[in-house]
N, C-alpha and C positions, 0 to 999 in steps of 0.2 A: 857600729851601732852603739847607741847609748843603752844603759841598763834598762831604763823605763821603756824604751822601744822594744827591747828583747822580751820584757815581761808582757807588754801589750800583745806582741805577736804570739807568745805562748798562751796567753789567755784566750785569744781568738780561736786557737786550735782545740783547747780542752774545755772551754766554757759550755758548749752544747752537750758534750758528754757528761759534764758535771750536773747540768740542769736536769737531764733526763735520767740520771742515776737514782738508785734507791739509797737509803740512809747509810748502809754499810759501805757501799761503793764510794759514796761522797766522802766518807771519812778517809778512805785510802787515797783518793785523788787529792784531798785537802792536805793530808800529811805529806804527800810527795811534793806538792807545790810549795808548802811552807819550808820544807827541808831544802829544796832546790834553790829557792830565792831568798831565804832567810827573812821572811816576813811573818807577822803575827797571824794567828788563825782568824781573828775577827776581820782584819783587813783583807785577808785572802778570800773569806766568804763573801765580802762585799764585792770584790773584784770578779769572782767567778760567777756570782749570781746575776751580774749585769745591772745591779742597782745603781752603781756609781763608778765613774772613772776619774782618776786623778786629773785635776785641771792644770796643775803646774803653776797655779797662781798663788802667791803668798797672801795669807790673811792678816788682818790687823792694820794698824796705822802705817802709812808709808814713811820711809826714812826721811829725815830732814837734812841729810848730808848734801851739800851743794857742789862738792868737787874741788873747791878752793881750799888750799892749805895755808 
C-alpha cells in the first residue's frame, strides 16, 4: 500500500472518535496522529474533521513538456 492509502485507512478508523471527543481528547488524538504520520497540525485537523480529503490533483498551470528531446 502507498503512504496516502495507509493514512486514509487510519483516518477512517479514528475520525469518528476524533469528531465525538472533547477538546482535551482531541488534542491527544491529534498529537498522536501528527507524530505517527509526520504531518502538520492544521493539515491533520482538516483530515480528521472530514472537511477535505486530498485529491491528488496538482494545482497550477500544466507542464509544457511534450516528451521529445
